[in-house]
C-alpha positions as a printed Julia matrix, in Angstrom:
264×3 Matrix{Float64}:
 34.41   18.34   -7.11
 36.85   17.42   -9.98
 39.92   18.4    -7.82
 38.7    15.91   -5.13
 38.61   12.98   -7.65
 41.82   14.07   -9.29
 43.56   14.22   -5.82
 42.22   10.76   -4.89
 43.32    9.33   -8.24
 46.8    10.81   -7.58
 47.04    9.15   -4.18
 46.41    5.86   -5.94
 48.92    6.81   -8.7
 46.14    6.51  -11.28
 46.07    8.46  -14.48
 43.68   11.42  -14.98
 41.79    9.18  -17.43
 40.53    7.01  -14.56
 38.99   10.04  -12.79
 37.25   10.96  -15.98
 35.79    7.49  -16.37
 34.25    7.35  -12.89
 32.99   10.96  -13.4
 31.25    9.72  -16.49
 29.9     6.59  -14.77
 28.32    8.55  -12.07
 27.16   11.33  -14.35
 29.09   13.95  -12.4
 30.37   15.94  -15.42
 27.66   18.7   -15.08
 28.84   19.44  -11.43
 32.56   18.81  -12.04
 33.57   22.38  -11.3
 31.21   22.84   -8.41
 32.52   23.09   -4.72
 31.98   19.79   -2.73
 30.15   21.9    -0.18
 27.61   23.02   -2.75
 26.64   19.58   -4.01
 23.18   18.21   -3.27
 22.95   15.19   -1.0
 22.41   12.98   -4.08
 25.4    14.44   -5.99
 27.53   14.06   -2.86
 26.56   10.34   -2.66
 27.62    9.81   -6.29
 30.94   11.59   -5.59
 31.6     9.22   -2.59
 30.95    6.2    -4.77
 33.0     7.6    -7.64
 36.06    7.94   -5.27
 35.45    4.36   -4.0
 35.53    3.1    -7.61
 38.81    4.84   -8.62
 41.1     1.94   -7.99
 38.59   -0.6    -9.48
 38.15   -2.74   -6.38
 36.92   -6.34   -6.65
 34.7    -5.87   -3.67
 32.65   -2.79   -2.83
 31.18   -2.37    0.63
 28.62    0.47    0.84
 26.65    1.58    3.84
 23.24    3.18    2.94
 24.49    4.12   -0.6
 21.22    5.78   -1.49
 20.85    7.6     1.7
 19.12   10.95    1.14
 19.54   10.74   -2.65
 16.91   12.17   -4.88
 15.28    9.99   -7.4
 17.7    10.91  -10.13
 20.82   10.25   -8.17
 19.33    7.07   -6.81
 18.67    5.7   -10.3
 22.2     6.69  -11.52
 23.77    4.92   -8.46
 21.58    1.81   -9.11
 22.55    1.7   -12.71
 26.3     2.06  -11.84
 26.16   -0.68   -9.24
 24.25   -3.04  -11.62
 26.87   -2.51  -14.29
 29.65   -3.39  -11.79
 27.7    -6.49  -10.66
 27.4    -7.51  -14.34
 31.16   -7.26  -14.59
 31.53   -9.73  -11.71
 32.21   -7.32   -8.92
 31.29   -8.13   -5.44
 28.94   -5.61   -3.91
 27.78   -5.58   -0.19
 25.13   -3.08    0.74
 23.99   -2.29    4.28
 20.64   -0.62    5.07
 18.11   -0.14    7.76
 15.51   -1.21    5.17
 15.59    1.57    2.4
 13.18    0.01   -0.15
 15.19    1.03   -3.26
 18.3    -0.55   -1.65
 16.44   -3.78   -1.02
 15.13   -3.82   -4.54
 18.61   -3.25   -6.0
 19.97   -6.42   -4.33
 19.96   -9.96   -5.66
 20.12  -11.52   -2.27
 19.05  -10.13    1.05
 20.19  -11.13    4.59
 18.57   -9.88    7.81
 20.49   -9.03   10.93
 18.95   -8.55   14.43
 21.16   -7.45   17.3
 24.22   -8.53   15.35
 22.99  -11.99   14.46
 21.85  -13.32   11.13
 18.2   -14.2    11.45
 17.28  -14.89    7.76
 18.4   -14.76    4.2
 16.66  -14.95    0.81
 16.53  -14.03   -2.79
 15.47  -10.38   -3.5
 12.19   -9.93   -5.41
 14.37   -8.21   -7.99
 16.6   -11.29   -8.54
 16.3   -12.79  -12.15
 14.15  -15.9   -12.35
 17.27  -18.09  -13.15
 18.94  -16.99   -9.9
 15.77  -17.76   -7.99
 15.67  -21.27   -9.54
 19.35  -21.85   -8.69
 18.78  -20.86   -5.08
 15.86  -23.23   -4.87
 17.82  -26.06   -6.09
 20.71  -25.68   -3.68
 18.48  -24.72   -0.75
 20.19  -21.41   -0.17
 16.85  -19.6    -0.14
 15.98  -21.16    3.17
 16.58  -19.31    6.46
 18.97  -20.71    9.05
 17.96  -21.78   12.47
 14.63  -19.81   12.45
 13.23  -22.38   10.1
 11.47  -19.61    8.1
 11.98  -17.93    4.72
 11.8   -14.24    5.22
 10.19  -11.86    2.88
 13.05  -10.43    0.89
 11.03   -7.25    0.27
 10.9    -6.57    3.99
 11.19   -2.93    5.17
 11.0    -1.38    8.69
  7.84   -1.86   10.65
  4.8    -0.11    9.3
  4.37    3.24   11.08
  1.0     4.25   12.37
  1.42    8.05   12.12
  3.75   10.77   10.84
  4.22   14.01   12.89
  4.21   17.3    11.02
  4.27   20.94   12.03
  2.54   24.21   11.07
  3.05   27.33   13.06
  3.17   26.04   16.71
  0.98   23.06   16.13
  2.21   19.53   15.74
 -0.32   17.11   14.23
 -0.03   13.37   13.7
 -1.24   11.99   10.28
 -1.95    8.48    9.49
 -0.42    7.31    6.09
 -3.95    7.2     4.7
 -4.41   10.88    5.42
 -1.35   11.85    3.5
 -2.03   12.47   -0.24
  1.6    13.08   -1.11
  4.88   14.38    0.32
  7.06   16.74   -1.58
 10.42   18.56   -1.18
 10.62   22.29   -1.83
 13.13   24.95   -0.88
 15.15   22.63    1.33
 11.98   21.61    3.18
  9.78   18.45    3.07
  6.03   18.87    3.33
  2.9    16.63    3.72
  0.07   17.52    1.54
 -3.26   16.57    3.27
 -6.92   17.49    3.19
 -6.01   19.93    6.07
 -3.41   21.68    3.94
  0.32   21.36    3.82
  2.43   20.59    6.86
  6.23   20.65    7.46
  7.73   17.16    8.12
 10.97   16.59   10.0
 11.95   13.66    7.8
 13.84   13.8     4.46
 11.91   12.52    1.49
 14.05    9.4     1.45
 13.3     8.69    5.03
  9.58    9.2     4.45
  9.8     6.71    1.46
 11.36    4.13    3.77
  8.51    4.52    6.25
  5.59    4.96    3.89
  6.49    2.52    1.02
  4.7    -0.36    2.83
  1.51    1.78    2.9
  1.26    2.13   -0.96
  3.39    5.27   -1.49
  5.34    5.58   -4.67
  8.3     7.84   -5.57
  6.71    9.37   -8.68
  9.37   12.09   -9.05
 12.61   12.91   -7.29
 10.77   15.52   -5.44
  7.42   13.78   -4.88
  6.19   10.75   -2.9
  2.58    9.83   -3.72
 -0.07    7.79   -1.95
 -1.33    5.76   -4.84
 -4.67    5.34   -3.07
 -5.35    9.0    -3.61
 -4.53    9.02   -7.3
 -7.6     9.64   -9.49
 -6.27    9.83  -13.01
 -3.05    9.62  -15.1
 -2.82   12.63  -17.36
 -0.75   12.29  -20.53
  1.09   15.42  -21.8
  3.17   13.89  -24.49
  3.84   10.32  -25.65
  6.14    9.68  -22.71
  5.28   12.5   -20.28
  2.56   12.23  -17.68
  1.26   13.68  -14.38
 -0.91   12.25  -11.69
 -4.18   13.9   -10.89
 -5.07   13.46   -7.27
 -8.53   13.02   -5.89
 -8.49   16.59   -4.44
 -7.72   17.97   -7.89
 -4.0    18.7    -7.35
 -1.44   17.45   -9.87
  1.81   15.68   -9.27
  4.62   15.22  -11.82
  5.56   11.73  -12.95
  9.23   11.3   -13.86
  9.88    9.66  -17.18
 12.2     7.3   -15.39
  9.37    6.03  -13.29
  6.65    5.58  -15.85
  7.59    1.84  -16.61
  7.62    0.91  -12.99
  4.31    2.49  -12.32
  2.7     0.84  -15.39
  3.92   -2.51  -14.15
  2.8    -1.77  -10.62
 -0.8    -0.68  -11.62
 -1.3    -2.85  -14.76
 -1.74    0.52  -16.68
């Protein structure tokens, strides 16, 4: 991985120090000597962004930057992009509706068949930015005459297909207790047992977030309607006890968000 960054830096006639800086910013040092082919999807996404940052661009254009990233990589990428935005860099993200990408933005525009159909402030935008948008009228949509929901995600899906042996069964979101990634597969945990899903965990998150699912851990997506109890292990370490008695780990990085969401 390091050789890839060093080569890219050389093509820009940049010093080795610059490659070290972006490696640190995207927290890639632990995998610096790993082959690119052996990187996880999240690590590969961080490497692509690190290469894009080498020459310190004033404007960064990223298509689905979170993609199939696990929770840890998604948070690292979001932190790096937020830091760049704070420095005054321009950042344009495109997404089909990945909820974490939408939340990372300060302003959201919606395209339909290549045309702008709405624009508004993101729910994550600071209050001061919201007030400024309200004063200058920029929070209003264009010819549609409506203000879109900036937290909008793809249409709510009615069912998710999953396999076990030769059976293909459709589950409604309410029937899914949680989804989890294990051994390069993604599974749905239901009252009928565990079933193999064809989607990645990130793709499931995009489809199920509108139904009350929460990314509790990089490897777990939980239906909050099926959570019975929050179990503390240490002062800052918790797990989620599901109504069927199973336990799901809660990442330390997600505790604050869940507390705010549930009023815990």
